[in-house]
N, C-alpha and C positions, 0 to 999 in steps of 0.2 A: 499558470501551469508549472509543474515541477518536474525536473529531470534529475535522477539520481545516477551518479557516475562512480565507477571504480576503475582506477588507473586509466582514466580518459574514455572508458567504454561505458555505454549506457546500460543501466541495470533495470530501472523502472521509469515510466513516464506516467504522471498523474495529471489528467486534464484539468483545466482551470476551474471547472465546477466541482472537482473532487469525486465525481461519480464514475469515472472510467479510469481503470488502471491497465497499463500495457507493460508486460514484462519482456525482457530481452534474455532468452534462455542461455546463451553461451556463458556469460559471466555468472549467471545464477546457478550454474551446475555445482558450485562449491557451496555446501550447506552453511558454513560459517559466514561467507560473503552474503548469502541469501538472507540469513537471519539478521545480520547487521543492517542490510538494506531495508528490511521490513521494520526493524526497530526505528530507523531514521524516518521512515514513512509515517509511523505512528506518532512521531514527534511534530509533524507538520502543523497540527492545529494550534500549537503554541506560537506559531509564527504567522498565523492567519487572523484576520479580524473576526471571522465567524466562530472561531474556537472549536469547530466540529466539521466533519465531513463524513459522508456515507458513500462507500464504494459500492456501486450497484452492479457493475460488470468488470470482470477481469479477463483480459484477452478475448473480449467479445462474448463471453458466457456469463450467466448470472454468478455473482460472487459466492452465493451459497453452494454452487456446484463446482467451484474451482478446486483444482488439486492442491493449491497453496493455502487454502482456507485454514487448515489446522495450524500451519506455521504463523499465519497472520494473527490468529487468536492467541498463540503463545507470545506474540510480541506486543500485546496490549490492545488489540482490536476487540470489539464486542459485536455480537450478532444484533441485527436490527431487522425489522420487518422488510426494509428495502434492500438490505445487503449486510455489509459490515461497517461499523462506525469506529472512528477515532475521535477522541475528545480530549480537550485540555481542561483540567479542573483548576489550573493555576490562576 
């Protein structure tokens, strides 16, 4: 599992399977912080053995219906039939 922090406050929690993302809205209210967190999230596959993960749910709803979907796509994620994917081609 991954927890992304900003000044000691949680921003994002990615479950160990990579299929479920939980956001913590208070710190994510600043768009610059939010985009930096999503960019860091998209970099996770480079640190995993699998080199890819697909987020199926964000805050309990399908990733394709999430209000943050557009921002995640801007930060390097791609749509997938299961949700949104982050991959490392390194």
